[in-house]
N, CA, C, O and the ligand as a Tripos MOL2 file, in Angstrom:
@<TRIPOS>MOLECULE
protein
  297   295    75     0     0
PROTEIN
NO_CHARGES

@<TRIPOS>ATOM
      1 N         110.8700  122.6640  100.8520 N.3       1 MET1
      2 CA        110.3130  121.8600   99.8630 C.3       1 MET1
      3 C         109.2730  120.8840  100.6230 C.2       1 MET1
      4 O         109.6060  120.2420  101.6190 O.2       1 MET1
      5 N         108.0280  120.8380  100.0750 N.am      2 GLU2
      6 CA        107.0860  120.0460  100.7160 C.3       2 GLU2
      7 C         107.1730  118.6690  100.0950 C.2       2 GLU2
      8 O         107.2620  118.5320   98.8750 O.2       2 GLU2
      9 N         107.1480  117.6400  100.9430 N.am      3 LEU3
     10 CA        107.2440  116.3110  100.3360 C.3       3 LEU3
     11 C         105.7950  115.7270  100.2590 C.2       3 LEU3
     12 O         104.9230  116.0220  101.0760 O.2       3 LEU3
     13 N         105.6080  114.8430   99.1670 N.am      4 LYS4
     14 CA        104.3590  114.2940   99.0410 C.3       4 LYS4
     15 C         104.5840  112.8290   98.8000 C.2       4 LYS4
     16 O         105.6340  112.3940   98.3280 O.2       4 LYS4
     17 N         103.6310  112.1350   99.1190 N.am      5 ASP5
     18 CA        103.6880  110.6200   98.8990 C.3       5 ASP5
     19 C         103.8990  110.4300   97.4560 C.2       5 ASP5
     20 O         103.3200  111.0900   96.5930 O.2       5 ASP5
     21 N         104.7760  109.4740   97.2310 N.am      6 GLU6
     22 CA        105.1380  109.2630   95.8330 C.3       6 GLU6
     23 C         104.8590  107.7870   95.4950 C.2       6 GLU6
     24 O         105.0930  106.8920   96.3070 O.2       6 GLU6
     25 N         104.3580  107.5650   94.2850 N.am      7 ALA7
     26 CA        104.0670  106.2390   93.8370 C.3       7 ALA7
     27 C         105.4160  105.7430   93.0570 C.2       7 ALA7
     28 O         105.9170  106.3840   92.1330 O.2       7 ALA7
     29 N         105.8810  104.6330   93.5100 N.am      8 ARG8
     30 CA        107.1250  103.9970   92.8660 C.3       8 ARG8
     31 C         106.9580  102.6020   92.4370 C.2       8 ARG8
     32 O         106.1240  101.8690   92.9690 O.2       8 ARG8
     33 N         107.7100  102.2280   91.5140 N.am      9 THR9
     34 CA        107.6380  100.8910   91.0490 C.3       9 THR9
     35 C         108.7470  100.1020   91.6780 C.2       9 THR9
     36 O         109.9040  100.5230   91.6420 O.2       9 THR9
     37 N         108.4350   98.9980   92.2390 N.am     10 CYS10
     38 CA        109.4320   98.0820   92.8690 C.3      10 CYS10
     39 C         110.3230   97.5670   91.6840 C.2      10 CYS10
     40 O         109.8010   97.1450   90.6520 O.2      10 CYS10
     41 N         111.6020   97.6110   91.8500 N.am     11 ARG11
     42 CA        112.4870   97.0930   90.8170 C.3      11 ARG11
     43 C         112.4190   95.5770   90.7210 C.2      11 ARG11
     44 O         112.6890   94.9980   89.6680 O.2      11 ARG11
     45 N         112.0450   94.9210   91.8560 N.am     12 TYR12
     46 CA        112.0930   93.5960   91.9400 C.3      12 TYR12
     47 C         110.8630   92.8260   91.4940 C.2      12 TYR12
     48 O         110.8750   91.8940   90.6900 O.2      12 TYR12
     49 N         109.7410   93.3540   92.1460 N.am     13 CYS13
     50 CA        108.5400   92.5700   91.8070 C.3      13 CYS13
     51 C         107.6450   93.4450   90.9140 C.2      13 CYS13
     52 O         106.5360   93.0220   90.5910 O.2      13 CYS13
     53 N         108.0730   94.6300   90.5070 N.am     14 THR14
     54 CA        107.4190   95.5420   89.6510 C.3      14 THR14
     55 C         106.0600   96.0150   90.1420 C.2      14 THR14
     56 O         105.2630   96.5440   89.3690 O.2      14 THR14
     57 N         105.7980   95.8210   91.4400 N.am     15 ASN15
     58 CA        104.5530   96.2530   92.0900 C.3      15 ASN15
     59 C         104.6950   97.7590   92.3160 C.2      15 ASN15
     60 O         105.7940   98.2650   92.5400 O.2      15 ASN15
     61 N         103.5700   98.4580   92.2540 N.am     16 LEU16
     62 CA        103.5320   99.8830   92.5000 C.3      16 LEU16
     63 C         103.3900   99.9430   94.1270 C.2      16 LEU16
     64 O         102.6290   99.1910   94.7360 O.2      16 LEU16
     65 N         104.1140  100.8100   94.6860 N.am     17 TYR17
     66 CA        103.9200  101.0860   96.0920 C.3      17 TYR17
     67 C         104.1140  102.6210   96.5420 C.2      17 TYR17
     68 O         104.7530  103.3970   95.8310 O.2      17 TYR17
     69 N         103.6060  102.9660   97.6000 N.am     18 ILE18
     70 CA        103.7530  104.3650   97.9310 C.3      18 ILE18
     71 C         104.9180  104.5730   98.8710 C.2      18 ILE18
     72 O         105.0650  103.9470   99.9210 O.2      18 ILE18
     73 N         105.7200  105.4860   98.4170 N.am     19 TRP19
     74 CA        106.8090  105.9290   99.2190 C.3      19 TRP19
     75 C         106.3240  107.1530   99.9590 C.2      19 TRP19
     76 O         106.2700  108.2400   99.3830 O.2      19 TRP19
     77 N         105.9770  107.0060  101.1910 N.am     20 SER20
     78 CA        105.3770  108.0270  101.9660 C.3      20 SER20
     79 C         106.1830  109.2690  102.1680 C.2      20 SER20
     80 O         107.4080  109.1560  102.2140 O.2      20 SER20
     81 N         105.6360  110.4170  102.2920 N.am     21 ALA21
     82 CA        106.3430  111.6660  102.5800 C.3      21 ALA21
     83 C         107.1680  111.4970  103.8700 C.2      21 ALA21
     84 O         108.2840  112.0160  103.8670 O.2      21 ALA21
     85 N         106.7820  110.8660  104.9230 N.am     22 GLY22
     86 CA        107.4630  110.6390  106.1250 C.3      22 GLY22
     87 C         108.7260  109.8480  105.7950 C.2      22 GLY22
     88 O         109.8060  110.1790  106.2850 O.2      22 GLY22
     89 N         108.5990  108.7800  104.9480 N.am     23 GLU23
     90 CA        109.7950  108.0820  104.7240 C.3      23 GLU23
     91 C         110.6700  108.7370  103.7930 C.2      23 GLU23
     92 O         111.8600  108.4250  103.7930 O.2      23 GLU23
     93 N         110.2180  109.6380  102.9700 N.am     24 GLN24
     94 CA        111.1380  110.3810  102.1280 C.3      24 GLN24
     95 C         112.0030  111.2830  102.9500 C.2      24 GLN24
     96 O         113.2050  111.4300  102.7250 O.2      24 GLN24
     97 N         111.2850  111.9420  104.0090 N.am     25 GLN25
     98 CA        111.9860  112.7020  104.7980 C.3      25 GLN25
     99 C         113.1180  112.0710  105.5500 C.2      25 GLN25
    100 O         114.1950  112.6470  105.7070 O.2      25 GLN25
    101 N         112.8270  110.7700  106.0510 N.am     26 TYR26
    102 CA        113.7920  109.9820  106.6970 C.3      26 TYR26
    103 C         114.9550  109.7280  105.7480 C.2      26 TYR26
    104 O         116.1050  109.8360  106.1740 O.2      26 TYR26
    105 N         114.7230  109.4110  104.5410 N.am     27 TYR27
    106 CA        115.8170  109.2510  103.5400 C.3      27 TYR27
    107 C         116.5710  110.4680  103.2910 C.2      27 TYR27
    108 O         117.7850  110.4420  103.0890 O.2      27 TYR27
    109 N         115.8680  111.5530  103.3010 N.am     28 ASN28
    110 CA        116.5840  112.8510  102.9920 C.3      28 ASN28
    111 C         117.5430  113.1840  104.1880 C.2      28 ASN28
    112 O         118.6860  113.5970  103.9930 O.2      28 ASN28
    113 N         117.0400  112.9910  105.3760 N.am     29 GLU29
    114 CA        117.8600  113.3860  106.5580 C.3      29 GLU29
    115 C         119.0870  112.5610  106.5760 C.2      29 GLU29
    116 O         120.1480  113.0980  106.8970 O.2      29 GLU29
    117 N         119.0410  111.2330  106.2440 N.am     30 ARG30
    118 CA        120.2390  110.4370  106.2460 C.3      30 ARG30
    119 C         120.9670  110.2800  105.0050 C.2      30 ARG30
    120 O         121.7830  109.3750  104.8280 O.2      30 ARG30
    121 N         120.6340  111.2790  104.0300 N.am     31 VAL31
    122 CA        121.1830  111.2710  102.6870 C.3      31 VAL31
    123 C         121.2820  109.8090  102.1030 C.2      31 VAL31
    124 O         122.3450  109.3510  101.6870 O.2      31 VAL31
    125 N         120.1920  109.1700  102.1040 N.am     32 LEU32
    126 CA        120.1210  107.7640  101.4140 C.3      32 LEU32
    127 C         119.5730  107.7730  100.0660 C.2      32 LEU32
    128 O         118.7600  108.6420   99.7500 O.2      32 LEU32
    129 N         119.9370  106.9060   99.2700 N.am     33 ASN33
    130 CA        119.2330  106.7780   97.9270 C.3      33 ASN33
    131 C         117.9980  106.2300   98.0670 C.2      33 ASN33
    132 O         117.7930  105.3290   98.8810 O.2      33 ASN33
    133 N         116.9570  106.7790   97.1950 N.am     34 PRO34
    134 CA        115.5910  106.2680   97.2890 C.3      34 PRO34
    135 C         115.5420  104.6870   97.0940 C.2      34 PRO34
    136 O         116.2670  104.0700   96.3130 O.2      34 PRO34
    137 N         114.6370  104.1630   97.8740 N.am     35 PRO35
    138 CA        114.5530  102.6330   97.9010 C.3      35 PRO35
    139 C         114.2000  102.1560   96.5440 C.2      35 PRO35
    140 O         113.4690  102.8250   95.8130 O.2      35 PRO35
    141 N         114.6990  101.0170   96.1900 N.am     36 GLU36
    142 CA        114.3870  100.4400   94.8870 C.3      36 GLU36
    143 C         113.2740   99.3220   95.0030 C.2      36 GLU36
    144 O         112.6440   98.8960   94.0350 O.2      36 GLU36
    145 N         113.1190   98.9210   96.2550 N.am     37 ARG37
    146 CA        112.2260   97.9080   96.5650 C.3      37 ARG37
    147 C         110.9780   98.2650   97.3260 C.2      37 ARG37
    148 O         111.0450   99.1390   98.1910 O.2      37 ARG37
    149 N         109.8010   97.6300   97.0570 N.am     38 CYS38
    150 CA        108.7030   97.9140   97.9120 C.3      38 CYS38
    151 C         108.9340   97.2870   99.2310 C.2      38 CYS38
    152 O         109.7560   96.3920   99.4250 O.2      38 CYS38
    153 N         108.0940   97.8560  100.2050 N.am     39 PRO39
    154 CA        108.2910   97.4340  101.5940 C.3      39 PRO39
    155 C         108.2950   95.8590  101.7650 C.2      39 PRO39
    156 O         109.0030   95.3560  102.6380 O.2      39 PRO39
    157 N         107.5060   95.0790  100.9350 N.am     40 GLU40
    158 CA        107.4470   93.6910  100.9790 C.3      40 GLU40
    159 C         108.8130   93.0900  100.7210 C.2      40 GLU40
    160 O         109.3610   92.2980  101.4870 O.2      40 GLU40
    161 N         109.3130   93.5250   99.5950 N.am     41 CYS41
    162 CA        110.6480   92.9960   99.1100 C.3      41 CYS41
    163 C         111.7390   93.3210  100.0930 C.2      41 CYS41
    164 O         112.6450   92.5230  100.3330 O.2      41 CYS41
    165 N         111.6370   94.5250  100.6690 N.am     42 ARG42
    166 CA        112.5480   94.9150  101.6820 C.3      42 ARG42
    167 C         112.5470   93.9590  102.8580 C.2      42 ARG42
    168 O         113.5820   93.4670  103.3080 O.2      42 ARG42
    169 N         111.3180   93.7190  103.3400 N.am     43 ALA43
    170 CA        111.1190   92.7820  104.4960 C.3      43 ALA43
    171 C         111.6170   91.3940  104.1970 C.2      43 ALA43
    172 O         112.1720   90.6990  105.0470 O.2      43 ALA43
    173 N         111.3770   90.9830  102.8480 N.am     44 LYS44
    174 CA        111.9200   89.6250  102.4150 C.3      44 LYS44
    175 C         113.3310   89.6130  102.4820 C.2      44 LYS44
    176 O         113.9040   88.6310  102.9550 O.2      44 LYS44
    177 N         114.0120   90.6790  102.0260 N.am     45 LYS45
    178 CA        115.4900   90.6880  102.0850 C.3      45 LYS45
    179 C         116.0690   90.5620  103.4800 C.2      45 LYS45
    180 O         117.0500   89.8830  103.7820 O.2      45 LYS45
    181 N         115.3130   91.3240  104.3090 N.am     46 ARG46
    182 CA        115.6780   91.2250  105.7610 C.3      46 ARG46
    183 C         115.6490   89.8700  106.2810 C.2      46 ARG46
    184 O         116.5570   89.3790  106.9520 O.2      46 ARG46
    185 N         114.5890   89.2930  105.9540 N.am     47 GLN47
    186 CA        114.2990   87.9530  106.4610 C.3      47 GLN47
    187 C         115.3100   86.9670  105.9440 C.2      47 GLN47
    188 O         115.6860   86.0380  106.6590 O.2      47 GLN47
    189 N         115.7380   87.1330  104.7830 N.am     48 MET48
    190 CA        116.6800   86.2560  104.1000 C.3      48 MET48
    191 C         118.0100   86.4480  104.7610 C.2      48 MET48
    192 O         118.7230   85.4670  104.9760 O.2      48 MET48
    193 N         118.3920   87.6870  105.1010 N.am     49 ARG49
    194 CA        119.6970   87.9780  105.6770 C.3      49 ARG49
    195 C         119.6530   87.3790  107.1910 C.2      49 ARG49
    196 O         120.6640   86.8890  107.6950 O.2      49 ARG49
    197 N         118.5550   87.4430  107.8010 N.am     50 ARG50
    198 CA        118.4870   86.8000  109.1480 C.3      50 ARG50
    199 C         118.7860   85.3640  108.9790 C.2      50 ARG50
    200 O         119.6620   84.8230  109.6530 O.2      50 ARG50
    201 N         118.0350   84.6870  108.0370 N.am     51 GLU51
    202 CA        118.3550   83.2840  107.7960 C.3      51 GLU51
    203 C         119.8350   82.8530  107.5890 C.2      51 GLU51
    204 O         120.4070   81.8950  108.1090 O.2      51 GLU51
    205 N         120.3300   83.7650  106.7190 N.am     52 GLU52
    206 CA        121.7320   83.5330  106.2970 C.3      52 GLU52
    207 C         122.5590   83.6130  107.6510 C.2      52 GLU52
    208 O         123.3920   82.7390  107.8930 O.2      52 GLU52
    209 N         122.3550   84.5480  108.4410 N.am     53 MET53
    210 CA        123.1340   84.7530  109.6770 C.3      53 MET53
    211 C         123.0280   83.5080  110.5390 C.2      53 MET53
    212 O         124.0270   83.0380  111.0830 O.2      53 MET53
    213 N         121.8310   82.9780  110.6670 N.am     54 VAL54
    214 CA        121.6390   81.8720  111.5320 C.3      54 VAL54
    215 C         122.4330   80.6600  110.9400 C.2      54 VAL54
    216 O         123.0730   79.9370  111.7020 O.2      54 VAL54
    217 N         122.4010   80.4350  109.6370 N.am     55 THR55
    218 CA        123.1390   79.3250  109.0180 C.3      55 THR55
    219 C         124.6430   79.5200  109.2510 C.2      55 THR55
    220 O         125.3900   78.5780  109.5130 O.2      55 THR55
    221 N         125.0440   80.7860  109.1420 N.am     56 LEU56
    222 CA        126.4120   81.1140  109.3040 C.3      56 LEU56
    223 C         126.8360   80.7410  110.6960 C.2      56 LEU56
    224 O         127.8990   80.1460  110.8720 O.2      56 LEU56
    225 N         126.0210   81.0790  111.7210 N.am     57 LYS57
    226 CA        126.2680   80.8290  113.0020 C.3      57 LYS57
    227 C         126.4140   79.3410  113.3800 C.2      57 LYS57
    228 O         127.3120   78.8820  114.0850 O.2      57 LYS57
    229 N         125.3780   78.6370  112.7980 N.am     58 GLU58
    230 CA        125.4280   77.2060  113.0430 C.3      58 GLU58
    231 C         126.6170   76.5580  112.3390 C.2      58 GLU58
    232 O         127.1700   75.6090  112.8960 O.2      58 GLU58
    233 N         127.0320   76.9790  111.2060 N.am     59 GLY59
    234 CA        128.1890   76.4440  110.5050 C.3      59 GLY59
    235 C         129.3930   76.6380  111.3500 C.2      59 GLY59
    236 O         130.2520   75.7590  111.4240 O.2      59 GLY59
    237 N         129.4850   77.8120  112.0170 N.am     60 LYS60
    238 CA        130.7280   78.0440  112.6960 C.3      60 LYS60
    239 C         130.8500   77.3530  114.0040 C.2      60 LYS60
    240 O         131.9130   77.2870  114.6200 O.2      60 LYS60
    241 N         129.6840   76.8220  114.4240 N.am     61 GLY61
    242 CA        129.5990   76.2530  115.8110 C.3      61 GLY61
    243 C         130.4750   74.9910  115.8290 C.2      61 GLY61
    244 O         129.9930   73.8610  115.7520 O.2      61 GLY61
    245 N         131.7380   75.2360  115.9300 N.am     62 GLU62
    246 CA        132.7160   74.0680  116.0330 C.3      62 GLU62
    247 C         132.8320   73.7240  117.4520 C.2      62 GLU62
    248 O         133.0860   74.5770  118.3030 O.2      62 GLU62
    249 N         132.6730   72.6590  117.6810 N.am     63 HIS63
    250 CA        132.8590   72.2070  119.2000 C.3      63 HIS63
    251 C         134.0770   71.2420  119.2190 C.2      63 HIS63
    252 O         134.0590   70.1410  118.6690 O.2      63 HIS63
    253 N         135.1110   71.7370  119.8830 N.am     64 TYR64
    254 CA        136.1690   70.8230  120.0110 C.3      64 TYR64
    255 C         135.9700   70.0490  121.4600 C.2      64 TYR64
    256 O         135.8600   70.6200  122.5450 O.2      64 TYR64
    257 N         135.9520   68.8580  121.2720 N.am     65 GLU65
    258 CA        135.9470   68.0710  122.5700 C.3      65 GLU65
    259 C         137.2780   67.3780  122.6690 C.2      65 GLU65
    260 O         137.6640   66.4550  121.9530 O.2      65 GLU65
    261 N         137.9590   67.9840  123.7110 N.am     66 ALA66
    262 CA        139.2440   67.3250  123.9320 C.3      66 ALA66
    263 C         139.1690   65.8520  124.2650 C.2      66 ALA66
    264 O         138.4840   65.4600  125.2100 O.2      66 ALA66
    265 N         139.7860   65.1290  123.5890 N.am     67 ASN67
    266 CA        139.7090   63.7290  123.8810 C.3      67 ASN67
    267 C         140.8940   63.4190  124.8460 C.2      67 ASN67
    268 O         142.0610   63.4290  124.4530 O.2      67 ASN67
    269 N         140.5610   63.1640  126.0270 N.am     68 ARG68
    270 CA        141.5940   62.9420  127.0270 C.3      68 ARG68
    271 C         141.8380   61.4190  127.1200 C.2      68 ARG68
    272 O         140.9750   60.6300  127.5030 O.2      68 ARG68
    273 N         142.9560   61.1100  126.7780 N.am     69 ILE69
    274 CA        143.3830   59.7360  126.8110 C.3      69 ILE69
    275 C         144.1950   59.5700  128.2050 C.2      69 ILE69
    276 O         145.3500   59.9660  128.3580 O.2      69 ILE69
    277 N         143.4780   58.9740  129.1200 N.am     70 SER70
    278 CA        144.0840   58.7400  130.3900 C.3      70 SER70
    279 C         144.3880   57.2280  130.4240 C.2      70 SER70
    280 O         143.5630   56.3410  130.2090 O.2      70 SER70
    281 N         145.5970   57.0730  130.7040 N.am     71 GLN71
    282 CA        146.1180   55.6590  130.8310 C.3      71 GLN71
    283 C         146.3580   55.4160  132.2430 C.2      71 GLN71
    284 O         147.3100   55.8830  132.8670 O.2      71 GLN71
    285 N         145.4390   54.6550  132.7250 N.am     72 ASP72
    286 CA        145.6680   54.1870  134.1110 C.3      72 ASP72
    287 C         146.1630   52.8600  134.1250 C.2      72 ASP72
    288 O         145.4470   51.8620  134.0380 O.2      72 ASP72
    289 N         147.5400   52.8590  134.2480 N.am     73 THR73
    290 CA        148.0920   51.4930  134.2010 C.3      73 THR73
    291 C         148.3670   51.1770  135.7160 C.2      73 THR73
    292 O         148.9540   51.9400  136.4840 O.2      73 THR73
    293 N         147.8930   50.0240  136.0120 N.am     74 LYS74
    294 CA        148.0240   49.6290  137.3580 C.3      74 LYS74
    295 C         149.1930   48.5740  137.6690 C.2      74 LYS74
    296 O         149.3750   48.1760  138.8200 O.2      74 LYS74
    297 ZN        108.7050   94.4600   95.4750 Zn       75 ZN75
@<TRIPOS>BOND
     1     1     2 1
     2     2     3 1
     3     3     4 2
     4     3     5 am
     5     5     6 1
     6     6     7 1
     7     7     8 2
     8     7     9 am
     9     9    10 1
    10    10    11 1
    11    11    12 2
    12    11    13 am
    13    13    14 1
    14    14    15 1
    15    15    16 2
    16    15    17 am
    17    17    18 1
    18    18    19 1
    19    19    20 2
    20    19    21 am
    21    21    22 1
    22    22    23 1
    23    23    24 2
    24    23    25 am
    25    25    26 1
    26    26    27 1
    27    27    28 2
    28    27    29 am
    29    29    30 1
    30    30    31 1
    31    31    32 2
    32    31    33 am
    33    33    34 1
    34    34    35 1
    35    35    36 2
    36    35    37 am
    37    37    38 1
    38    38    39 1
    39    39    40 2
    40    39    41 am
    41    41    42 1
    42    42    43 1
    43    43    44 2
    44    43    45 am
    45    45    46 1
    46    46    47 1
    47    47    48 2
    48    47    49 am
    49    49    50 1
    50    50    51 1
    51    51    52 2
    52    51    53 am
    53    53    54 1
    54    54    55 1
    55    55    56 2
    56    55    57 am
    57    57    58 1
    58    58    59 1
    59    59    60 2
    60    59    61 am
    61    61    62 1
    62    62    63 1
    63    63    64 2
    64    63    65 am
    65    65    66 1
    66    66    67 1
    67    67    68 2
    68    67    69 am
    69    69    70 1
    70    70    71 1
    71    71    72 2
    72    71    73 am
    73    73    74 1
    74    74    75 1
    75    75    76 2
    76    75    77 am
    77    77    78 1
    78    78    79 1
    79    79    80 2
    80    79    81 am
    81    81    82 1
    82    82    83 1
    83    83    84 2
    84    83    85 am
    85    85    86 1
    86    86    87 1
    87    87    88 2
    88    87    89 am
    89    89    90 1
    90    90    91 1
    91    91    92 2
    92    91    93 am
    93    93    94 1
    94    94    95 1
    95    95    96 2
    96    95    97 am
    97    97    98 1
    98    98    99 1
    99    99   100 2
   100    99   101 am
   101   101   102 1
   102   102   103 1
   103   103   104 2
   104   103   105 am
   105   105   106 1
   106   106   107 1
   107   107   108 2
   108   107   109 am
   109   109   110 1
   110   110   111 1
   111   111   112 2
   112   111   113 am
   113   113   114 1
   114   114   115 1
   115   115   116 2
   116   115   117 am
   117   117   118 1
   118   118   119 1
   119   119   120 2
   120   119   121 am
   121   121   122 1
   122   122   123 1
   123   123   124 2
   124   123   125 am
   125   125   126 1
   126   126   127 1
   127   127   128 2
   128   127   129 am
   129   129   130 1
   130   130   131 1
   131   131   132 2
   132   131   133 am
   133   133   134 1
   134   134   135 1
   135   135   136 2
   136   135   137 am
   137   137   138 1
   138   138   139 1
   139   139   140 2
   140   139   141 am
   141   141   142 1
   142   142   143 1
   143   143   144 2
   144   143   145 am
   145   145   146 1
   146   146   147 1
   147   147   148 2
   148   147   149 am
   149   149   150 1
   150   150   151 1
   151   151   152 2
   152   151   153 am
   153   153   154 1
   154   154   155 1
   155   155   156 2
   156   155   157 am
   157   157   158 1
   158   158   159 1
   159   159   160 2
   160   159   161 am
   161   161   162 1
   162   162   163 1
   163   163   164 2
   164   163   165 am
   165   165   166 1
   166   166   167 1
   167   167   168 2
   168   167   169 am
   169   169   170 1
   170   170   171 1
   171   171   172 2
   172   171   173 am
   173   173   174 1
   174   174   175 1
   175   175   176 2
   176   175   177 am
   177   177   178 1
   178   178   179 1
   179   179   180 2
   180   179   181 am
   181   181   182 1
   182   182   183 1
   183   183   184 2
   184   183   185 am
   185   185   186 1
   186   186   187 1
   187   187   188 2
   188   187   189 am
   189   189   190 1
   190   190   191 1
   191   191   192 2
   192   191   193 am
   193   193   194 1
   194   194   195 1
   195   195   196 2
   196   195   197 am
   197   197   198 1
   198   198   199 1
   199   199   200 2
   200   199   201 am
   201   201   202 1
   202   202   203 1
   203   203   204 2
   204   203   205 am
   205   205   206 1
   206   206   207 1
   207   207   208 2
   208   207   209 am
   209   209   210 1
   210   210   211 1
   211   211   212 2
   212   211   213 am
   213   213   214 1
   214   214   215 1
   215   215   216 2
   216   215   217 am
   217   217   218 1
   218   218   219 1
   219   219   220 2
   220   219   221 am
   221   221   222 1
   222   222   223 1
   223   223   224 2
   224   223   225 am
   225   225   226 1
   226   226   227 1
   227   227   228 2
   228   227   229 am
   229   229   230 1
   230   230   231 1
   231   231   232 2
   232   231   233 am
   233   233   234 1
   234   234   235 1
   235   235   236 2
   236   235   237 am
   237   237   238 1
   238   238   239 1
   239   239   240 2
   240   239   241 am
   241   241   242 1
   242   242   243 1
   243   243   244 2
   244   243   245 am
   245   245   246 1
   246   246   247 1
   247   247   248 2
   248   247   249 am
   249   249   250 1
   250   250   251 1
   251   251   252 2
   252   251   253 am
   253   253   254 1
   254   254   255 1
   255   255   256 2
   256   255   257 am
   257   257   258 1
   258   258   259 1
   259   259   260 2
   260   259   261 am
   261   261   262 1
   262   262   263 1
   263   263   264 2
   264   263   265 am
   265   265   266 1
   266   266   267 1
   267   267   268 2
   268   267   269 am
   269   269   270 1
   270   270   271 1
   271   271   272 2
   272   271   273 am
   273   273   274 1
   274   274   275 1
   275   275   276 2
   276   275   277 am
   277   277   278 1
   278   278   279 1
   279   279   280 2
   280   279   281 am
   281   281   282 1
   282   282   283 1
   283   283   284 2
   284   283   285 am
   285   285   286 1
   286   286   287 1
   287   287   288 2
   288   287   289 am
   289   289   290 1
   290   290   291 1
   291   291   292 2
   292   291   293 am
   293   293   294 1
   294   294   295 1
   295   295   296 2
@<TRIPOS>SUBSTRUCTURE
     1 MET1         2 RESIDUE 1 A MET
     2 GLU2         6 RESIDUE 1 A GLU
     3 LEU3        10 RESIDUE 1 A LEU
     4 LYS4        14 RESIDUE 1 A LYS
     5 ASP5        18 RESIDUE 1 A ASP
     6 GLU6        22 RESIDUE 1 A GLU
     7 ALA7        26 RESIDUE 1 A ALA
     8 ARG8        30 RESIDUE 1 A ARG
     9 THR9        34 RESIDUE 1 A THR
    10 CYS10       38 RESIDUE 1 A CYS
    11 ARG11       42 RESIDUE 1 A ARG
    12 TYR12       46 RESIDUE 1 A TYR
    13 CYS13       50 RESIDUE 1 A CYS
    14 THR14       54 RESIDUE 1 A THR
    15 ASN15       58 RESIDUE 1 A ASN
    16 LEU16       62 RESIDUE 1 A LEU
    17 TYR17       66 RESIDUE 1 A TYR
    18 ILE18       70 RESIDUE 1 A ILE
    19 TRP19       74 RESIDUE 1 A TRP
    20 SER20       78 RESIDUE 1 A SER
    21 ALA21       82 RESIDUE 1 A ALA
    22 GLY22       86 RESIDUE 1 A GLY
    23 GLU23       90 RESIDUE 1 A GLU
    24 GLN24       94 RESIDUE 1 A GLN
    25 GLN25       98 RESIDUE 1 A GLN
    26 TYR26      102 RESIDUE 1 A TYR
    27 TYR27      106 RESIDUE 1 A TYR
    28 ASN28      110 RESIDUE 1 A ASN
    29 GLU29      114 RESIDUE 1 A GLU
    30 ARG30      118 RESIDUE 1 A ARG
    31 VAL31      122 RESIDUE 1 A VAL
    32 LEU32      126 RESIDUE 1 A LEU
    33 ASN33      130 RESIDUE 1 A ASN
    34 PRO34      134 RESIDUE 1 A PRO
    35 PRO35      138 RESIDUE 1 A PRO
    36 GLU36      142 RESIDUE 1 A GLU
    37 ARG37      146 RESIDUE 1 A ARG
    38 CYS38      150 RESIDUE 1 A CYS
    39 PRO39      154 RESIDUE 1 A PRO
    40 GLU40      158 RESIDUE 1 A GLU
    41 CYS41      162 RESIDUE 1 A CYS
    42 ARG42      166 RESIDUE 1 A ARG
    43 ALA43      170 RESIDUE 1 A ALA
    44 LYS44      174 RESIDUE 1 A LYS
    45 LYS45      178 RESIDUE 1 A LYS
    46 ARG46      182 RESIDUE 1 A ARG
    47 GLN47      186 RESIDUE 1 A GLN
    48 MET48      190 RESIDUE 1 A MET
    49 ARG49      194 RESIDUE 1 A ARG
    50 ARG50      198 RESIDUE 1 A ARG
    51 GLU51      202 RESIDUE 1 A GLU
    52 GLU52      206 RESIDUE 1 A GLU
    53 MET53      210 RESIDUE 1 A MET
    54 VAL54      214 RESIDUE 1 A VAL
    55 THR55      218 RESIDUE 1 A THR
    56 LEU56      222 RESIDUE 1 A LEU
    57 LYS57      226 RESIDUE 1 A LYS
    58 GLU58      230 RESIDUE 1 A GLU
    59 GLY59      234 RESIDUE 1 A GLY
    60 LYS60      238 RESIDUE 1 A LYS
    61 GLY61      242 RESIDUE 1 A GLY
    62 GLU62      246 RESIDUE 1 A GLU
    63 HIS63      250 RESIDUE 1 A HIS
    64 TYR64      254 RESIDUE 1 A TYR
    65 GLU65      258 RESIDUE 1 A GLU
    66 ALA66      262 RESIDUE 1 A ALA
    67 ASN67      266 RESIDUE 1 A ASN
    68 ARG68      270 RESIDUE 1 A ARG
    69 ILE69      274 RESIDUE 1 A ILE
    70 SER70      278 RESIDUE 1 A SER
    71 GLN71      282 RESIDUE 1 A GLN
    72 ASP72      286 RESIDUE 1 A ASP
    73 THR73      290 RESIDUE 1 A THR
    74 LYS74      294 RESIDUE 1 A LYS
    75 ZN75       297 GROUP 0 **** ****
């Protein structure tokens, strides 16, 4: 079956985008569902996830500083 560039509507921003034949092949080979988002929305999502991960990392950064109580009694 020959693949052709396909015009699709992004489910999120409703923009029309081209789902290229090359990309279709990529999806077919990996048995993935066709993308619902345009490349821009996908990039945005990736960016958001990256930011989430950074926040998560920062939130987890608990530093325990052992308070050493040294009593030097002379
Ligand atoms: Zn979009």
